[in-house]
C-alpha positions, 0 to 999 in steps of 0.5 A: 626297175619298172614293175607295172607295164604302162599304156598310153597315159598309164601310171607305173610304179618304180622301184628305186633305192630310196623307195617306190615311186610313181610315174604317169606316162604318156608315150608317143610313137617317134617322140620328139623329146622326153619331158620329165616333170615332178611336183612340189613338197606337198603336191601332186603330179595333177597340179594344174601347171604340170598339166598344162605344160604336159598338154603342150609338150604332147602337142609338139610330139613329146613324151611326157612322164610326171614323177611322184617322188618316193616321199610323196608316194609314201604319203609324206610332205616333207622331202627329206634329204636333197641327196636321196631325192636326187638320187631316186630322181636320177634312177627314175630318168635313167629308166624312162630314158631307157624306155623312150629312147635316145631323144632330147631330155628336158626335166622340170617341176614345180617348186621343190621339183624344180630345185630337183631338176636343177640340181641333177640336170648335169648328171641326168644329161638333160638338155634343159630345165623348166623351173615352175615357181621356182621357190628362191627363198623361204617366204619372208626370208630373202637371206635364205636364197637358193639361187645357186641352184638355178646358177649351178644347173649347168644346162639352160634353165627356164623359169616361170614364176607368178609376180605375187609369189611369196617364195620370191621371183628370181632375177633375169640374170639367174637363168637362161629366161625368167617369165613372170605371170601377172596376178599369179602366186606360187600355185600358178593355178589362176591361169594354167593355160598361160603356163603352158604358152610360156613353156611353148617356144622353149619346148618347141626348140627341142622338138625342132632339134629332134626333127632336124636330126631325123632328116636323112643326110644326102650324100650325092645325087639330085 
């Protein structure tokens, strides 16, 4: 349940079965798609890479929601059980889809948020996932790989990682596309605009799908 109204760029409080969450919502007239993003385990929705992708999506006519998950809304750093994170995420995405309307859904996030987006993609009905700084493994522990979360997403996944990320960089075979930014670490804050540029061609694809669907079908005549 959304318990506070929002205007363009407004922030709302959302009640889920796993506690309250927050949504920074940029609504647009006749959105081409809905992009839902979330943060890392100790981050915020104002991370530079998330803001850069937000600007790119808005420029393409998409509506953008940046979700503060319940654990961060409560001030905690540890995400807690994946099932609770995923359950809350699916509730929030469902509310947002009901609000924005029947447009393509792209979901994503950075680090832990990218994991949530991959794990829930099929159940959310997402068209694709944008995974920023996907944490392939804990630093120095490559044997603890999380690659199955990428491979089992069930939808197209585009990964944007830095080549100096201590959490590792997925292989090209692990996702639809893996873009590696030179000089970037896990925070992707050296050149956030480059993250937006990396996401732009893929987001434009979903905007194009909506544009084609919106054209009237000719049934005869000139």
